[in-house]
C-alpha positions as CSV (number, residue, x, y, z in Angstrom):
1,M,-85.2,125.8,84.6
2,T,-83.1,126.1,81.5
3,R,-84.9,127.4,78.4
4,T,-85.1,125.1,75.4
5,P,-83.7,126.3,72.1
6,Q,-87.2,126.4,70.7
7,A,-88.3,128.6,73.6
8,A,-85.4,130.9,73.0
9,A,-86.4,131.1,69.3
10,E,-90.0,131.9,70.3
11,E,-88.8,134.7,72.5
12,A,-86.7,136.2,69.7
13,A,-89.6,135.9,67.3
14,T,-91.9,137.7,69.7
15,E,-89.4,140.6,70.0
16,L,-89.0,140.5,66.2
17,R,-92.8,140.9,65.7
18,S,-92.8,143.7,68.2
19,R,-90.1,145.6,66.4
20,T,-91.3,145.1,62.8
21,G,-95.1,144.9,63.2
22,V,-95.0,141.7,61.0
23,D,-97.0,138.9,62.4
24,S,-95.6,136.2,60.0
25,Y,-92.9,135.9,57.5
26,D,-93.1,133.9,54.3
27,V,-89.4,133.5,53.4
28,A,-86.2,133.9,55.4
29,L,-82.7,134.2,54.0
30,V,-79.3,133.8,55.6
31,M,-76.8,135.8,53.6
32,G,-73.2,134.5,53.5
33,S,-70.2,136.3,52.1
34,G,-71.0,137.8,48.7
35,W,-74.7,137.4,48.8
36,A,-75.9,140.5,50.8
37,T,-76.7,142.5,47.7
38,A,-79.8,140.4,47.1
39,A,-81.4,141.9,50.2
40,D,-81.4,145.3,48.4
41,L,-83.1,143.9,45.3
42,I,-85.8,141.7,46.8
43,G,-88.1,144.5,48.0
44,D,-88.5,147.5,50.2
45,S,-86.7,147.5,53.5
46,E,-89.2,148.2,56.3
47,D,-86.9,147.7,59.3
48,E,-83.2,147.0,59.9
49,F,-81.4,146.6,63.2
50,A,-78.4,144.8,64.7
51,S,-79.2,141.1,65.2
52,A,-77.7,141.2,68.7
53,E,-80.6,143.4,69.7
54,L,-82.8,140.3,69.6
55,P,-82.6,137.7,72.4
56,G,-80.1,134.9,71.7
57,F,-78.2,136.6,68.9
58,L,-74.5,137.5,69.1
59,P,-72.6,140.4,67.5
60,P,-70.7,139.5,64.3
61,A,-67.2,138.1,64.7
62,V,-66.2,137.5,61.1
63,D,-65.3,140.0,58.4
64,G,-67.9,140.1,55.6
65,H,-70.8,139.5,58.0
66,S,-72.6,142.7,59.0
67,G,-74.7,141.2,61.8
68,T,-78.0,142.9,60.9
69,I,-81.5,141.7,60.4
70,R,-83.7,143.2,57.8
71,S,-87.5,143.0,57.4
72,I,-88.4,143.4,53.7
73,A,-91.8,143.9,52.0
74,D,-92.1,142.1,48.7
75,G,-95.5,142.9,47.4
76,D,-97.9,141.1,49.8
77,R,-95.1,138.9,51.1
78,H,-92.8,139.5,54.0
79,V,-89.1,138.4,53.8
80,L,-86.7,138.2,56.7
81,A,-83.0,138.6,55.8
82,F,-80.1,137.8,58.2
83,L,-77.1,139.7,56.9
84,G,-74.4,137.4,58.4
85,R,-74.4,134.4,60.7
86,T,-72.7,132.9,63.7
87,H,-70.3,130.1,62.8
88,L,-69.5,126.9,64.8
89,Y,-65.8,127.8,65.0
90,E,-66.7,130.9,67.1
91,G,-67.1,128.5,70.0
92,H,-70.6,129.3,71.2
93,G,-72.2,125.9,70.4
94,T,-74.7,124.6,67.9
95,D,-77.8,126.3,69.4
96,V,-76.4,129.8,68.7
97,V,-75.4,128.8,65.2
98,V,-79.0,127.7,64.3
99,H,-80.8,130.3,66.4
100,N,-81.4,132.3,63.2
101,V,-83.4,129.7,61.3
102,R,-85.2,128.6,64.5
103,T,-86.2,132.2,65.0
104,A,-87.3,132.6,61.4
105,A,-89.4,129.4,61.6
106,A,-90.9,130.6,64.9
107,A,-91.8,133.8,63.1
108,G,-93.7,131.9,60.4
109,A,-91.2,131.3,57.7
110,K,-91.9,128.1,55.8
111,T,-89.0,128.5,53.4
112,I,-85.4,129.1,54.4
113,V,-82.7,130.2,51.9
114,L,-79.2,129.5,53.0
115,T,-76.2,131.0,51.1
116,N,-72.5,130.8,51.7
117,A,-69.1,131.3,50.2
118,A,-67.4,128.0,49.4
119,G,-64.2,126.5,48.1
120,G,-64.6,124.7,44.8
121,I,-63.5,121.0,44.9
122,N,-65.2,120.2,41.6
123,T,-62.9,121.8,39.0
124,D,-65.8,122.5,36.6
125,Y,-66.8,125.3,38.9
126,A,-65.2,128.6,38.1
127,V,-64.3,131.1,40.8
128,G,-67.2,133.6,41.1
129,S,-69.9,131.1,40.0
130,P,-73.0,130.2,42.0
131,V,-73.9,126.6,42.6
132,L,-77.1,125.0,44.0
133,I,-76.6,122.7,47.0
134,A,-78.2,119.4,46.2
135,D,-77.0,117.6,49.3
136,H,-74.4,117.9,52.1
137,I,-71.8,116.0,54.0
138,N,-71.6,117.0,57.7
139,M,-67.9,116.8,58.7
140,T,-68.4,119.1,61.8
141,A,-69.1,116.1,64.1
142,K,-72.0,118.1,65.5
143,S,-75.8,118.3,65.2
144,P,-78.2,121.0,66.4
145,L,-80.6,118.2,67.4
146,T,-80.6,116.5,70.8
147,G,-82.4,113.6,72.3
148,A,-84.6,111.2,70.3
149,T,-85.1,113.8,67.5
150,F,-85.1,111.7,64.4
151,V,-85.3,114.1,61.4
152,D,-85.4,112.7,57.8
153,L,-82.7,114.4,55.8
154,T,-83.4,112.4,52.6
155,E,-84.3,115.6,50.8
156,T,-82.7,118.3,53.0
157,Y,-82.5,120.7,50.1
158,T,-86.0,120.8,48.5
159,S,-86.0,119.7,44.9
160,E,-89.0,121.9,44.1
161,L,-87.0,125.0,45.1
162,R,-84.0,123.9,43.1
163,A,-86.2,123.5,40.1
164,I,-87.5,127.1,40.6
165,A,-83.8,128.3,40.7
166,R,-83.1,126.5,37.4
167,E,-86.1,128.2,35.8
168,V,-84.3,131.5,36.5
169,D,-81.0,130.2,35.3
170,P,-81.1,126.9,33.5
171,D,-77.3,126.7,33.6
172,L,-77.0,126.6,37.4
173,P,-74.9,123.6,38.4
174,E,-75.7,121.5,41.5
175,G,-73.3,120.0,43.9
176,V,-72.7,118.4,47.3
177,Y,-71.5,120.7,50.0
178,A,-69.1,119.5,52.7
179,A,-69.1,121.4,56.0
180,M,-65.9,121.5,58.0
181,P,-65.6,122.9,61.5
182,G,-62.9,125.5,60.6
183,P,-61.7,128.2,61.2
184,H,-58.6,126.9,59.4
185,F,-58.8,126.1,55.7
186,E,-58.5,122.5,54.7
187,T,-55.3,120.7,53.9
188,P,-54.8,119.3,50.4
189,A,-55.1,115.7,51.8
190,E,-58.5,116.7,53.4
191,I,-59.7,118.0,50.0
192,R,-58.6,114.7,48.3
193,M,-60.6,112.9,51.0
194,L,-63.7,115.1,50.5
195,R,-63.5,114.7,46.7
196,A,-63.3,110.9,47.1
197,M,-66.4,111.1,49.4
198,G,-68.3,112.9,46.6
199,A,-68.1,116.5,47.7
200,D,-68.0,119.3,45.1
201,L,-67.9,122.3,47.5
202,V,-66.4,122.9,51.0
203,G,-67.1,125.5,53.6
204,M,-67.7,126.1,57.3
205,S,-71.4,126.8,57.6
206,T,-74.9,126.0,56.3
207,V,-75.4,122.3,57.2
208,L,-76.4,122.8,60.8
209,E,-78.8,125.5,59.8
210,A,-80.3,123.2,57.1
211,I,-80.8,120.4,59.7
212,A,-82.5,122.8,62.1
213,A,-84.7,124.2,59.4
214,R,-85.8,120.7,58.4
215,E,-86.5,119.9,62.1
216,A,-88.8,122.9,62.0
217,G,-90.6,121.6,58.9
218,A,-89.3,124.4,56.6
219,R,-88.3,123.9,53.0
220,V,-84.6,124.7,52.3
221,L,-82.8,126.2,49.3
222,G,-79.0,126.2,49.6
223,M,-76.6,128.1,47.3
224,S,-72.9,128.5,47.3
225,L,-70.7,131.2,45.7
226,V,-67.4,129.6,44.7
227,T,-64.9,132.1,46.1
228,N,-61.7,130.0,45.7
229,I,-60.4,126.8,44.4
230,A,-59.9,124.3,47.3
231,A,-56.5,123.6,48.8
232,G,-54.0,121.7,46.7
233,L,-55.9,121.8,43.4
234,E,-54.1,124.8,41.9
235,G,-51.2,125.3,44.2
236,A,-52.1,128.7,45.5
237,N,-52.3,129.5,49.2
238,L,-55.7,130.3,50.6
239,D,-56.5,133.7,52.2
240,H,-59.7,135.0,53.7
241,E,-59.2,138.4,52.1
242,D,-59.2,136.7,48.7
243,V,-62.6,135.1,49.6
244,L,-64.0,138.5,50.5
245,A,-62.7,140.1,47.4
246,T,-64.3,137.4,45.2
247,G,-67.6,138.0,47.1
248,R,-67.4,141.7,46.4
249,D,-66.6,141.2,42.7
250,S,-69.5,138.8,42.3
251,A,-72.1,140.5,44.5
252,A,-74.1,142.3,41.8
253,T,-74.5,139.1,39.7
254,V,-75.3,136.6,42.4
255,G,-77.5,139.2,44.2
256,R,-79.6,139.7,41.1
257,L,-79.8,135.9,40.6
258,L,-81.0,135.3,44.2
259,A,-83.5,138.1,44.1
260,D,-85.0,136.7,40.9
261,I,-85.2,133.2,42.5
262,V,-86.9,134.5,45.7
263,A,-89.4,136.4,43.6
264,K,-90.5,133.0,42.1
265,I,-90.7,131.1,45.4
């Protein structure tokens, strides 16, 4: 009999507890490009290992994603950090993409923080700036849910958590994140379409994880790091190496910001 995705997550969570000695986590973070520095600032690392050592996880396939899991002690709280993620465009299906948040939820995490690198559609966003995700547009034509699983996404990204983030930085902007399947970057015509639909940011991750987190009953905070201006808005060609370079240049600033936000959650 085929295991359900939830059963696979429970198996991974059981192995996680065995490795770390942590019975339940309070917060889980998924670190996209440019955000990993926050894991060094949140608290004391108690355990770190390759994510592929847990059932259901795959080795990293994208530059900028280390593919490790870190267990962090933050005072009397326990924080789980995924340094990297699996993307839909890697071709393994939606269950693998959201296995991280399902495992975190199975391990007790009631709050999930999702971070990513994104293209800026809203020209008010400067390259290198962090943006809170207020809502999303799912353009992947996929869902991690199957059957009659009717999950309310009215407030996918929890307003209370966004308010906490703005306590740390009152100038943090909010925007709508559009998820495309990738791995190619978007065409200028697609960016014009997304802008007309109300998108401020564009990327290739996060929304499926957010949906799975909401299915599990977890609160969600989403944050993007603007690593490039979206196609056709400035005339420059897009390059993944430029995205990674912006992430490296911004790592200290956004890492400190995220660590300060997590401290208040």
